[in-house]
C-alpha positions as CSV (number, residue, x, y, z in Angstrom):
1,M,-21.9,76.9,-2.6
2,A,-23.4,76.1,0.8
3,V,-25.8,78.4,2.6
4,I,-25.3,78.8,6.3
5,A,-28.1,80.3,8.5
6,M,-26.6,83.0,10.9
7,W,-28.4,84.9,13.7
8,K,-27.4,88.4,14.3
9,C,-27.7,90.2,17.6
10,D,-29.2,93.6,16.8
11,R,-27.7,95.2,20.0
12,D,-24.0,94.7,18.9
13,G,-24.0,93.2,15.7
14,S,-22.5,89.9,16.8
15,M,-23.1,86.8,14.6
16,F,-24.1,83.5,15.8
17,E,-24.5,80.0,14.0
18,N,-27.5,79.0,16.2
19,K,-30.4,80.8,17.7
20,K,-29.9,79.5,21.4
21,E,-26.4,81.2,21.4
22,A,-27.8,84.4,19.8
23,D,-30.6,84.6,22.3
24,A,-28.3,84.0,25.3
25,H,-26.0,86.7,24.1
26,D,-28.8,89.1,23.6
27,K,-30.1,88.3,27.2
28,M,-26.7,88.9,28.6
29,L,-26.4,92.4,26.7
30,E,-29.9,93.2,28.1
31,L,-29.0,92.3,31.7
32,G,-25.6,94.5,31.2
33,E,-27.8,97.5,30.1
34,Q,-29.9,97.1,33.1
35,F,-26.8,97.0,35.3
36,T,-25.4,100.0,33.5
37,M,-28.7,101.9,34.0
38,L,-28.7,101.0,37.7
39,L,-25.1,102.1,38.1
40,E,-25.8,105.3,36.3
41,S,-28.7,106.0,38.6
42,Q,-27.0,105.5,41.8
43,I,-23.5,107.0,41.1
44,K,-23.8,110.5,39.9
45,D,-21.3,111.7,37.3
46,I,-20.0,108.1,36.6
47,D,-18.4,107.7,33.1
48,E,-20.8,106.2,30.8
49,A,-18.3,104.0,29.3
50,Q,-16.9,102.5,32.7
51,A,-20.7,102.1,33.7
52,E,-21.2,100.0,30.6
53,S,-18.0,98.1,31.1
54,F,-18.9,97.2,34.8
55,G,-22.5,96.5,33.8
56,L,-21.4,93.9,31.0
57,L,-18.7,92.6,33.3
58,L,-21.6,91.7,35.9
59,A,-23.8,90.4,33.1
60,K,-21.2,88.2,31.8
61,H,-20.6,86.6,35.2
62,K,-24.3,86.7,36.4
63,D,-23.9,83.2,37.8
64,L,-21.1,84.3,40.1
65,V,-23.1,87.4,41.1
66,V,-26.0,85.1,41.9
67,Q,-23.9,82.7,43.9
68,A,-22.5,85.7,46.0
69,C,-25.9,87.2,46.6
70,K,-27.0,83.7,48.0
71,G,-24.4,83.7,50.7
72,R,-21.3,82.9,48.9
73,P,-19.6,86.3,48.4
74,E,-16.2,84.9,47.8
75,A,-17.6,83.8,44.4
76,L,-16.9,87.3,43.3
77,E,-13.1,86.7,43.8
78,E,-13.3,84.7,40.5
79,I,-14.1,87.8,38.6
80,S,-11.3,89.8,40.0
81,N,-8.8,86.9,40.0
82,P,-5.8,88.2,37.9
83,N,-5.4,84.8,36.4
84,K,-8.8,84.9,35.1
85,V,-9.5,88.5,34.3
86,T,-6.7,91.2,34.3
87,Q,-9.0,94.0,33.2
88,I,-12.7,94.7,32.7
89,S,-12.3,95.3,29.2
90,E,-10.7,91.8,28.7
91,A,-13.7,90.3,30.3
92,I,-16.0,92.1,28.2
93,N,-14.2,91.1,25.0
94,S,-13.9,87.4,25.9
């Protein structure tokens, strides 16, 4: 029987075969949490689940968000393109 080292992300329980992927996933979740807290602080009475979903969506697509902030706002169209992502929940689960 072979032994396989696995890394578990304590934030959501995801398992990874290498530390680099586990760390990247953890950082993405941390960024999503910060986006969520920002949304909740700025939009009163926002649904917690919706804020979390949108925060994770932004975190998963941080490179596109950065491009948009650097003067290429059309980069965000890639997130909302129906051929790429049909719903926020689909983006989060991918």
